[in-house]
N, C-alpha and C positions, 0 to 999 in steps of 0.2 A: 595414543597421546591425547591429552586434553589441554586445550588452550582457551584463554579468555578471548572474546571477540577482538579486543583491542590489541592482543598479541599476535593475531593471525597475519596481519599485513607484514609485520617484520619477519615472521617465520617464512612466509611465502617468498619474500625478497631474498632470502638467504640460501635457497636451494631449489632443486627441481620439485615439481608437483608430486605429492604422495598419491598412491593408487586410489584412495577414497577419502572423502570428507563428509562429516555429518554436521550440518548447521541447523540448530533447533532452538526453540524457546518462545516465550510469550511476548517478547518485545520486538514488534515487527520491524522497526527501523534498524535495530542492531542485527537482526537476522538478514535483512536486505543488504546491509552494507558489508556484512561478513561474506555473504554469498557473492556479492559484486567483487569483493577482493579476490576470491578464488577465480572468478571469471576473468578478471583483469590479468591475474598472474598466468592463467592459461593462454590468453592472447599474447602476452609478452613472451611466452615460451614457445610460440609458434603453433598453438592449438587453435585452428581456425574453424573446426567443425564441431557443432554442438547439437545434441539431440535432447529433447525434453519429453519426459513421461510424467503424467500428472493424474492424481486422484481427484475426481470431481463429484462432490456430494457423496452418494452411496456407491458410486461406480469406481471400482479399483482400476489402477493402470493395467495396461495389457502386459502382464508379466511374461507371457510367452514371447511377445515381440521384443521386450526389453532383454530377455535372456539371449535371444537370437542376435540382437544388436551387439551384445558384449563380445560375441565371437566373430561377428562379421567384419570384414576389412572396411576401413573408412572410404568414403566416396571421393573426397577432395583433398584429404591430407592423411598423413601417416598416423596422426594422433587425434584423439577425440575427447571431448568432455560430454559425458552423459549425465544429465540432471534429472533427478527424481524428486517431484514435489508432493509431499505428504502433509496436507494441512492438519490432519488429525495426529500425525506422528506415529500412526500404527499401520504397518504394512500388511498385517494379517498373516496367517500361517503360510500361505503360498508365497507371498512377497518376502517374508522373513527368510524362507528357504532359498529364494533366488539371490537375495543379498548376501546371505552367508556363503553360498556356493561361489559367488563372485570373489569374495574375500579369501577364500581358500586358494584360489589360483587366478589372481587378477591379470587380465591381458596387459601386455606391455604397452599397447597403444591406446589404452582407455584410462581416463580418470573419472571416477564416479563421485558425484556430489548429491547427497540427500539433503533436502531442505524441508524442515518440518515447522509448522506454525504453532505447535503446542508441544510441551515436553515435561516429563517428570520421570526420574529413573524407575520409580515403582510401577507406573502405569505404562510407560513406553519402552523402557530399556529391555534388552534381551540379548540372546546370543548373536543376533545380527548386528546390533549396535556395538557389542563388545568386539565383534570381529572387525568392524570398521576401525575401532580404536586401536586394534593391534597392528593394522597395516597402514593406518592413516591418522586423521585428526578429527577429534570431536570438539566442537565449540558450542557451548550452550549459552544462549543470549537471554539471561534472566532480566526481568524488569528492574529498572533503576529505582532503588528505594528513596523515599523523600530526603533522607539525610545525605544521600549520595548525589542528588541532582546538581547542586551548585558545583561540585567538583567536576562532574561530567560536562557541564556547560563551560567551565573555565578551560578545561582541556580542549574542548572543541573550538572555543574562541582562539586559543593559542595556536591550534593547528591551522587556523585561517589567518594567522598573522595579526591577531587583534589582542591588544593588551587591555585588561580591565581590572579594576580593583575589586576587592571583596564585596563592597556595597553595590557596585554596578552589576556584578554577577548575580547578586541576590535579587536585584530589581528584575532581571530577566527571568530568574527562576520563579519569582512570584507571578509574573505575567503568564507564563506558559502552563502553570498549574500541573506539572508532572507529565505533560504531553511532549515526548521527545521529538516527534515529527515537527510540531510547532516550534520547538526550541531550535531544531536544525534549520528550519526556514528562516527564523529570525537571525540566526548567526550568518546565514548566507546573505541576508539583506545588509547586516552590519558590515560585512566585508566590503560592500560597495559604498556604504554611507559614512564610514568612520574616518576616511581620509588618512588612515595610518596613525591617527592620534590616540593616545591612551584614553580610555573611557572611565569616567567617574559616574556616580549615581545620577546627578542631574543630566549629564550628557546622554546616558543610557535612557533615561526617561524621555528625553526629547526625541531620540532616534527610534525607540521601540513604540509601535502603535499602541494606543490605549486599548484596553480589553474590549471596549464597545465598538472599536473601529476595525472593520474587517473588509477584505476585498472579496470579489465575487468567487474566487477559487475556494476560499475557506467557507464561504456561505454554502457553496455546492457540496463541499466535503461534509459539512455538518448535516445537510439534508440527506445525503447518501448514507451517512453513518447512523441515521435515526435519532439525531440530536435536535428534537423539536424546539426545546427551550433556547438553544444556541441560535437556531434559525431566526426566531423572533427577535432575539437580542441583536444579532448582526444586521438584520434588515432595519431595525430602528437606528442603529449607528450609521448605516449607509444613507438612510433617508435624512438624518440630521446633518450629514456632511454635504447634502445637496446633490447626491447622485440621482440621475434620472433612471426610471424603470427601463426604458428602451436600451440604455447602456448596459444593463445586466442581462437582457433577454437573449442576446446572441449566444452567450456561453450557456445559459440555462437550456435553451432549445437544443444546442449541440449535445449536451450531456444527456438530456432526456431521449434524444434520438439514438444515441449510443446504447443506452440502456434498453430501449425498445428493440434494437437490432440484436443485442446480446440475449435478451429474454426470448426472442423468437428462435434463435439458434438452440438455446437450452431446451425450449419446449419441443423442438424437433429431434432432440437427442444428438445434436451436432457437436463438432469439436470446438470447445470453448477456447482452448489455447490458440487455435487458428484464428478464431474470430477476434480475440483480444489483439492479436498481431495485426489483423486487418483494420481494426479500429484504432491502431497506434496507441494502445494503452500499455504503459510501462508496467513492468513487474511490480514496482512499488505501489501502484495504484489499483492493482487487480483485486486485492482483498476488499477495498472499499466498494467496488462494483458488485462483488459476490454477496456482500452483506445486503446491499440494496436489492439485488435480484431475489434474495430469499424472502423479502417482504412482499413483493408484488409479482404477479404473473404477467405474461406478454400483453394481455388485454388491458391491464391497468396502465402499463407504460405507454401504449398507444393512446390511451385516453389522456395521459398527462401531457403528451406532445400536443394534442388538440387543445387542452386547457391553456398551454403556453401561448398558442395562437390567440385564444380569447383574451389573455392578459395583454397581449400586444394591441389588440383592437381597443381595449379599454384605455390603455395608455395614450392611444391616438384619438380618443374621443369618439370611437365608433362602437362602443358597447351597446348591448340591447337594454333599453330602459325597462325596469321591472324584472329583468332576468339576471343581469350582471351587476356586481358591486360597482358603485360609482368611482371608487378609489382604486387605482391600479396597484398601489402598494398593498392594499388589503387583498386584492385578487392574487398577487404574487405570493404573499405570505400564506394564503390558503393552499395554493398549489404546492409550495415547498414543504409545508407541514404535512400535506397528504403523502408526499414522497417519503418524509421522515417517519411518519406514524400512520399505519394503515387505517386506524380508527378515525383519523382526521379527514379521510376522503369524503365524509358527509358534509364537510365545510365547503366543498367545491360546488359551484353552480352546476347543475346537471350531474350531481355526484352519482346518480343512478347508473350513469354510463361508465363510471370509473371502477 
């Protein structure tokens, strides 16, 4: 069975879990929310035990361990959700065989969910995905096309109890420029700010932040996603609003320290899924960290943490004359640009250590 992501929640609410689900596609937010819907349905139906197997970089999941888990009894409950995360959407020959074998005779106490970050039927589909479709559900989360964005936003607003006319919806669509995650965040804010009143274009413009005004969370997301131009633009907006550099540094340092810890685990061949959990990084944010970790090794992240300390000293007037920029905003911009773009590390004071 194939279902659109938006149809999945209704399907899950109307019956017991199927033996297997395949959630795949290039639109990260839709993939995340579809997978969350399966997890929520599992919890609602008394499935309290969840196991996760994950492909990390070039390293495949432990297929033998996964196959053994399919047949092993649950530790804490009679039913389990086993989740396989395949960013590439390709399980390889061994993995495809394991998945196909599961589908031939799925254990009564196991629901399998495969989550893939990339998908096309020609490159990724095969006997294993066809087998999932026969016993379960396939939901492909394609990117929202430009002409579909306003409709997607209108439906999301309505699901949050927000009424908006066409012009207001278009204002929001223009602001987010096709970024579904940004659109979802704005809708969440509007649910708090709109006071239940219908929104027209002027009111929407008043409530939605101007494109140049961003909070520290979006600033860090842009740096982690490698969007150097956005970093400079956001910093300019924050500075114009009168935000002080020390007010930003707490979150900056925390994120850099997280990346340094993750990079150290990756360098040692450790379990990234465990470290993400230890760092309290939600599934929805892990892709951002993985992209950032691909750009810099552990040594660079440790250097970035040290550079953040330097920015703090500059902001407090304790920078080294002749060595550090006099402007704390400039020092912060150089640091975040280096995070976003490896070639920008030369902008850092003492970049030879980065």
